[in-house]
C-alpha positions as CSV (number, residue, x, y, z in Angstrom):
1,M,-79.9,-74.0,-35.9
2,N,-80.1,-71.0,-33.6
3,T,-77.1,-69.2,-32.1
4,K,-77.1,-71.1,-28.8
5,Q,-77.3,-74.5,-30.4
6,L,-74.5,-73.8,-32.9
7,L,-72.1,-72.4,-30.3
8,E,-72.9,-75.3,-27.9
9,A,-72.4,-77.9,-30.6
10,I,-69.0,-76.4,-31.6
11,N,-67.9,-76.0,-28.0
12,D,-68.9,-79.6,-27.1
13,I,-66.9,-81.0,-30.1
14,V,-63.9,-78.9,-29.2
15,K,-64.0,-80.1,-25.6
16,E,-64.9,-83.8,-26.3
17,K,-62.6,-84.4,-29.3
18,Q,-59.8,-82.1,-28.2
19,I,-59.4,-80.6,-31.7
20,E,-59.0,-77.1,-32.9
21,R,-62.1,-74.9,-33.4
22,E,-60.9,-73.9,-36.8
23,V,-60.9,-77.6,-37.9
24,I,-64.6,-77.9,-37.0
25,I,-65.5,-74.7,-38.8
26,T,-63.6,-76.0,-41.9
27,A,-65.4,-79.3,-41.6
28,I,-68.8,-77.5,-41.6
29,E,-67.8,-75.4,-44.6
30,D,-66.6,-78.4,-46.6
31,G,-69.7,-80.4,-45.8
32,F,-72.0,-77.8,-47.3
33,K,-69.7,-77.3,-50.3
34,K,-69.4,-80.9,-51.2
35,A,-73.1,-81.6,-50.7
36,Y,-74.1,-78.7,-53.0
37,E,-71.6,-79.8,-55.6
38,K,-72.9,-83.4,-55.5
39,H,-76.7,-82.7,-55.4
40,F,-77.0,-79.5,-57.4
41,D,-74.0,-78.4,-59.5
42,P,-70.6,-80.0,-59.6
43,E,-69.2,-77.0,-61.5
44,A,-70.2,-74.5,-58.9
45,I,-67.7,-72.7,-56.7
46,I,-69.3,-72.4,-53.2
47,H,-68.5,-70.1,-50.4
48,V,-69.7,-71.0,-46.9
49,D,-69.7,-68.7,-44.0
50,V,-70.1,-69.9,-40.4
51,N,-70.9,-67.0,-38.1
52,E,-70.6,-68.2,-34.6
53,E,-71.6,-64.8,-33.2
54,A,-74.9,-64.8,-35.1
55,G,-75.3,-68.5,-35.0
56,T,-75.8,-68.7,-38.7
57,I,-74.5,-70.6,-41.7
58,T,-74.8,-68.9,-45.1
59,C,-73.9,-70.2,-48.5
60,H,-73.1,-68.4,-51.8
61,K,-72.1,-69.5,-55.2
62,E,-70.0,-67.6,-57.7
63,I,-71.8,-66.2,-60.8
64,Y,-69.6,-65.0,-63.6
65,V,-70.4,-62.0,-65.8
66,V,-69.8,-62.9,-69.5
67,D,-70.5,-61.6,-73.0
68,E,-72.5,-64.6,-74.0
69,V,-74.1,-67.1,-71.6
70,E,-73.2,-70.8,-72.0
71,D,-74.2,-72.0,-68.6
72,D,-77.3,-70.2,-67.3
73,L,-76.7,-71.6,-63.8
74,L,-73.3,-70.0,-63.4
75,E,-73.2,-67.2,-65.9
76,V,-75.0,-63.9,-66.6
77,T,-74.5,-61.0,-69.0
78,V,-73.9,-57.4,-67.9
79,E,-77.6,-56.6,-68.5
80,E,-78.8,-59.7,-66.6
81,A,-76.5,-58.8,-63.7
82,K,-78.2,-55.4,-63.5
83,E,-81.7,-56.7,-63.9
84,K,-81.4,-59.8,-61.6
85,Y,-79.0,-58.6,-58.9
86,G,-79.3,-54.9,-59.2
87,V,-75.5,-54.3,-59.6
88,D,-73.4,-52.7,-62.2
89,K,-70.8,-55.3,-63.3
90,E,-68.4,-55.7,-66.2
91,V,-67.4,-58.8,-68.1
92,D,-65.1,-61.1,-66.0
93,D,-66.5,-59.8,-62.7
94,V,-67.9,-62.2,-60.2
95,I,-71.1,-62.0,-58.2
96,L,-71.8,-64.0,-55.1
97,E,-75.4,-65.3,-55.2
98,R,-77.0,-66.3,-51.9
99,I,-78.1,-70.0,-51.8
100,D,-81.4,-70.6,-50.1
101,E,-80.5,-73.3,-47.5
102,S,-84.1,-74.5,-47.5
103,N,-83.5,-75.8,-51.0
104,F,-81.1,-78.4,-49.6
105,S,-82.9,-81.7,-49.8
106,R,-83.0,-84.1,-46.8
107,L,-80.5,-86.3,-48.6
108,A,-78.2,-83.4,-49.1
109,I,-78.4,-82.4,-45.4
110,I,-77.7,-86.0,-44.4
111,Q,-74.6,-85.9,-46.6
112,V,-73.5,-82.6,-45.0
113,G,-73.7,-84.3,-41.6
114,Q,-71.7,-87.3,-42.8
115,I,-69.0,-85.2,-44.3
116,I,-68.7,-83.1,-41.1
117,K,-68.5,-86.3,-39.0
118,Q,-65.8,-87.8,-41.3
119,Q,-63.6,-84.7,-41.2
120,I,-64.0,-84.3,-37.4
121,K,-63.2,-88.0,-37.0
122,Q,-60.0,-87.6,-39.1
123,A,-59.0,-84.5,-37.2
124,E,-59.6,-86.3,-33.9
125,K,-57.3,-89.2,-35.1
126,E,-54.6,-86.7,-36.0
127,S,-55.0,-85.0,-32.7
128,I,-54.6,-88.3,-30.9
129,Y,-51.6,-89.2,-33.0
130,E,-49.9,-85.9,-32.1
131,E,-50.6,-86.6,-28.5
132,L,-49.3,-90.2,-28.5
133,K,-46.6,-90.3,-31.1
134,D,-43.8,-89.8,-28.6
135,R,-45.1,-92.6,-26.4
136,K,-44.1,-95.4,-28.8
137,E,-42.4,-98.3,-26.9
138,S,-43.9,-97.1,-23.6
139,M,-46.0,-99.2,-21.2
140,M,-49.8,-98.6,-21.3
141,H,-52.8,-99.9,-19.4
142,G,-56.3,-100.2,-20.8
143,I,-59.6,-102.1,-20.7
144,V,-60.4,-104.9,-23.1
145,T,-63.5,-104.0,-25.1
146,H,-63.4,-106.9,-27.6
147,A,-61.8,-110.3,-27.1
148,E,-61.7,-112.2,-30.4
149,Q,-59.8,-115.3,-31.4
150,K,-57.4,-113.3,-33.6
151,Y,-57.1,-110.1,-31.6
152,L,-57.9,-107.9,-28.6
153,L,-59.3,-104.4,-28.9
154,V,-58.3,-102.3,-25.8
155,E,-59.7,-98.9,-24.8
156,F,-56.9,-96.5,-24.0
157,E,-57.6,-92.9,-23.2
158,R,-59.2,-91.4,-26.3
159,T,-58.4,-94.2,-28.7
160,F,-58.1,-98.0,-28.9
161,A,-55.1,-100.4,-29.0
162,Y,-55.2,-103.3,-31.4
163,I,-53.3,-106.4,-30.1
164,P,-53.1,-109.3,-32.6
165,S,-53.0,-112.8,-31.1
166,S,-49.4,-113.1,-32.4
167,N,-48.5,-110.2,-30.0
168,L,-49.8,-112.0,-26.9
169,M,-47.9,-114.3,-24.6
170,Y,-48.4,-118.0,-24.1
171,G,-51.0,-118.3,-21.4
172,D,-52.7,-115.0,-22.0
173,K,-56.5,-115.2,-21.6
174,F,-58.4,-112.0,-21.6
175,Q,-62.2,-111.2,-21.6
176,E,-64.2,-108.1,-22.2
177,G,-63.8,-105.8,-19.2
178,D,-60.4,-107.1,-18.1
179,Q,-57.6,-104.7,-17.4
180,I,-54.5,-105.3,-19.5
181,Q,-50.9,-104.0,-19.6
182,F,-49.1,-103.8,-22.9
183,I,-46.3,-102.0,-24.8
184,A,-47.0,-99.5,-27.6
185,E,-45.3,-101.3,-30.4
186,D,-46.5,-98.8,-33.0
187,I,-48.7,-95.7,-33.2
188,S,-50.5,-94.7,-36.4
189,N,-52.7,-91.9,-37.6
190,D,-54.3,-93.7,-40.5
191,K,-56.2,-96.6,-38.8
192,N,-60.0,-96.6,-38.3
193,A,-59.8,-98.8,-35.2
194,G,-56.7,-99.2,-33.0
195,Q,-54.3,-96.3,-33.6
196,I,-52.0,-98.2,-31.2
197,T,-50.6,-101.6,-32.1
198,G,-50.0,-103.2,-28.7
199,S,-47.8,-106.1,-27.7
200,R,-47.1,-108.3,-24.7
201,A,-44.7,-110.6,-26.5
202,S,-42.0,-108.1,-27.4
203,N,-38.7,-107.8,-25.7
204,D,-39.6,-104.2,-24.8
205,F,-42.5,-105.5,-22.7
206,L,-40.2,-107.7,-20.7
207,L,-37.8,-104.8,-20.3
208,H,-40.5,-102.5,-18.9
209,V,-41.5,-105.2,-16.4
210,L,-37.9,-105.6,-15.3
211,Q,-37.7,-101.9,-14.8
212,T,-40.8,-101.9,-12.7
213,E,-39.7,-104.7,-10.4
214,I,-36.0,-104.1,-10.2
215,P,-35.0,-100.5,-9.2
216,E,-31.4,-101.0,-10.3
217,I,-32.5,-101.5,-13.9
218,F,-34.8,-98.5,-13.8
219,E,-32.1,-96.3,-12.3
220,K,-29.6,-97.7,-14.9
221,I,-27.2,-99.0,-12.3
222,V,-27.8,-102.4,-14.0
223,T,-27.8,-102.4,-17.8
224,V,-29.8,-104.9,-19.9
225,H,-27.8,-105.5,-23.0
226,A,-29.9,-108.1,-24.7
227,I,-33.1,-110.0,-24.4
228,S,-34.3,-113.2,-26.1
229,R,-37.8,-114.5,-25.5
230,D,-40.2,-117.3,-26.0
231,P,-43.1,-115.2,-24.6
232,G,-44.9,-116.7,-21.6
233,K,-42.5,-119.7,-21.5
234,R,-38.8,-118.7,-21.2
235,S,-36.5,-115.8,-21.6
236,K,-32.8,-115.1,-21.4
237,I,-31.4,-111.7,-20.5
238,A,-27.8,-110.4,-20.5
239,I,-26.9,-107.8,-18.0
240,S,-24.0,-105.9,-16.5
241,S,-23.4,-103.6,-13.6
242,N,-22.3,-99.9,-13.8
243,D,-21.3,-100.0,-10.2
244,E,-18.6,-102.4,-9.1
245,N,-20.2,-102.7,-5.7
246,I,-23.5,-104.0,-7.2
247,D,-23.8,-107.6,-8.2
248,P,-26.1,-107.4,-11.2
249,I,-27.4,-111.0,-11.0
250,G,-28.0,-110.7,-7.3
251,A,-29.9,-107.4,-7.8
252,C,-32.1,-109.0,-10.4
253,V,-32.8,-112.1,-8.5
254,G,-33.5,-110.3,-5.2
255,K,-33.6,-111.7,-1.7
256,N,-34.8,-115.3,-1.8
257,G,-35.5,-114.8,-5.5
258,Q,-38.4,-112.5,-4.8
259,R,-37.7,-109.9,-7.5
260,I,-37.3,-112.3,-10.4
261,A,-40.3,-114.3,-9.1
262,S,-42.4,-111.1,-9.3
263,V,-41.2,-110.5,-12.9
264,S,-42.1,-114.1,-13.8
265,E,-45.5,-113.8,-12.2
266,K,-46.4,-110.9,-14.4
267,L,-45.4,-112.9,-17.5
268,N,-47.6,-115.9,-16.9
269,G,-44.8,-117.8,-15.2
270,E,-42.2,-117.2,-17.8
271,K,-38.9,-118.5,-16.6
272,I,-36.1,-115.9,-16.7
273,D,-32.5,-117.0,-17.2
274,I,-30.0,-114.2,-16.2
275,S,-26.5,-114.2,-17.5
276,L,-23.6,-111.7,-17.5
277,Y,-22.9,-109.7,-20.6
278,D,-19.3,-109.6,-21.9
279,E,-17.8,-107.7,-24.8
280,D,-15.7,-110.8,-25.5
281,P,-18.1,-112.9,-27.7
282,I,-16.6,-116.2,-26.4
283,K,-17.2,-115.2,-22.7
284,F,-20.7,-113.9,-23.6
285,I,-21.6,-117.2,-25.3
286,V,-20.3,-119.2,-22.3
287,N,-22.3,-117.1,-19.9
288,S,-25.4,-117.3,-22.0
289,F,-25.6,-121.1,-21.7
290,S,-25.7,-121.1,-17.9
291,P,-26.5,-123.4,-16.1
292,V,-24.8,-125.5,-18.8
293,K,-21.1,-125.6,-18.2
294,V,-19.6,-124.9,-21.7
295,L,-16.2,-126.6,-22.2
296,S,-15.1,-124.9,-25.4
297,V,-16.1,-122.2,-27.9
298,N,-14.3,-122.2,-31.2
299,I,-15.0,-119.4,-33.8
300,V,-15.5,-121.2,-37.1
301,N,-16.3,-118.1,-39.2
302,E,-16.0,-114.7,-37.6
303,E,-17.6,-112.9,-40.6
304,D,-20.7,-115.1,-40.6
305,K,-20.6,-115.2,-36.7
306,E,-20.5,-119.0,-36.5
307,V,-19.1,-121.0,-33.6
308,D,-18.6,-124.5,-32.4
309,V,-19.7,-125.0,-28.8
310,V,-18.6,-128.1,-26.9
311,V,-20.6,-129.2,-23.9
312,P,-20.4,-132.2,-21.5
313,D,-22.2,-135.3,-22.9
314,E,-24.5,-135.2,-19.8
315,Q,-25.6,-131.6,-20.6
316,L,-26.2,-131.8,-24.3
317,S,-29.9,-132.1,-24.1
318,L,-30.0,-129.3,-21.5
319,S,-28.0,-127.0,-23.8
320,I,-30.4,-127.6,-26.7
321,G,-33.6,-127.6,-24.7
322,K,-37.1,-128.9,-25.6
323,R,-37.7,-128.5,-29.3
324,G,-34.3,-126.7,-29.5
325,M,-35.7,-123.6,-27.6
326,T,-32.7,-123.1,-25.3
327,A,-30.3,-123.1,-28.2
328,K,-32.5,-120.7,-30.1
329,L,-32.7,-118.3,-27.2
330,V,-28.9,-118.3,-26.9
331,V,-28.5,-117.6,-30.6
332,F,-30.9,-114.7,-30.5
333,L,-29.3,-113.4,-27.3
334,T,-25.8,-113.4,-28.6
335,G,-26.3,-113.0,-32.4
336,W,-24.0,-116.0,-33.1
337,R,-24.9,-119.1,-35.1
338,M,-24.0,-122.2,-33.1
339,N,-23.0,-125.8,-33.7
340,I,-23.6,-127.5,-30.3
341,I,-21.5,-130.7,-29.9
342,N,-21.0,-133.0,-26.9
343,K,-17.5,-133.8,-25.7
344,T,-17.4,-137.3,-27.1
345,E,-18.5,-136.3,-30.6
346,A,-16.0,-133.5,-30.6
347,E,-13.2,-135.9,-29.8
348,E,-14.4,-138.4,-32.5
349,R,-14.5,-135.6,-35.1
350,N,-11.2,-134.1,-34.0
351,I,-12.9,-130.8,-33.2
352,P,-10.5,-128.9,-30.9
353,I,-11.5,-128.4,-27.3
354,H,-9.9,-125.2,-26.1
355,W,-11.1,-125.4,-22.5
356,N,-12.0,-121.7,-22.7
357,G,-15.5,-122.2,-21.2
358,A,-17.0,-122.4,-17.7
359,I,-14.6,-125.1,-16.4
360,K,-11.0,-126.0,-17.0
361,E,-9.7,-129.4,-18.1
362,N,-8.4,-130.3,-14.7
363,E,-11.8,-129.6,-13.2
364,Y,-13.8,-131.7,-15.6
365,D,-13.7,-135.1,-13.9
366,S,-14.7,-133.7,-10.5
367,F,-17.5,-131.7,-12.2
368,I,-18.9,-134.8,-13.9
369,E,-18.6,-136.9,-10.7
370,E,-20.6,-134.2,-8.8
371,L,-23.1,-134.0,-11.7
372,H,-23.7,-137.8,-11.5
373,K,-24.1,-137.6,-7.7
374,K,-26.8,-134.9,-8.1
375,T,-28.6,-137.0,-10.8
376,T,-28.5,-140.1,-8.6
377,Y,-29.8,-138.2,-5.6
378,K,-32.6,-136.6,-7.7
379,N,-33.7,-140.0,-9.1
380,H,-33.7,-141.5,-5.6
381,I,-35.9,-138.6,-4.3
382,N,-38.3,-139.0,-7.3
383,K,-38.6,-142.8,-6.6
384,E,-39.5,-142.1,-2.9
């Protein structure tokens, strides 16, 4: 390789891979050392000099001056040093013998190339990791390069993101060439493909979408305290306002529901339930069940965070949800285990009803009457 070729090759790698020049030089040196040790002499100590100015690579091995030669490939006597190398040396001195690079076999040269590529690849991974490590949990955009049943591989800047199917939302369908938005769930420097582990199913992904669509959340006027998701189907979020003049639920819903509709659209139609956060766990639990009107919350075991929740008979199925999903979302949102009981069962089992929920005891009858009217009207409309 002449001067121009060597310099151009190194410069191209520095520019393309964005790694330090010294790393490339070290990779070249290690490549020749390891190839020589494998194909010629594993005991030899090799010195490699990459001279960018001259465009040359020279190799030398250490020859030891000894009293009595035991390894004629690596040792010489004082007399042999004078005769063979033309130098006056003493016992324990070291001579650097030039290695004729033309002696390297084709196989050895191939291995040199492989070692250099491997080390440059590893250096590139470390460079990418250093560049990206502070972007964990941030939103990213990329292009799908492989769409398999169990995963997606997404091209992102100088690397790839690996998104397992378990990290996708219900309804996600991507093909090669599609643009995709995801959250960086993890960033690693020891993976061959996919240094980023991406997710669209995490709570952080929903949070970033909320920040994009709702300025008050992005500007921290409205705080999101907790999120619970069945990705692509339904979510519950607990929020509060840091400005008494800002209604947090109104800010999130937006005029005519436009803001929350935009969030839902980006999540494959995921339904978003919004409730007010409260430091009082009982109030928080009551709010989290909305639109269900909780009648009573009784703390059964504060240490284990277990409560009895009493709801109207007519809203029991709504409070539990299909396949228990509503109840699960409330549990994950609040962090409390719940025994959900309808009013009739609570009375039969002598479970106290504290009326510390969304409606008071004197409001109950009118609430049920209004609920029946709505149900009757809805059934009438459906029949028509």
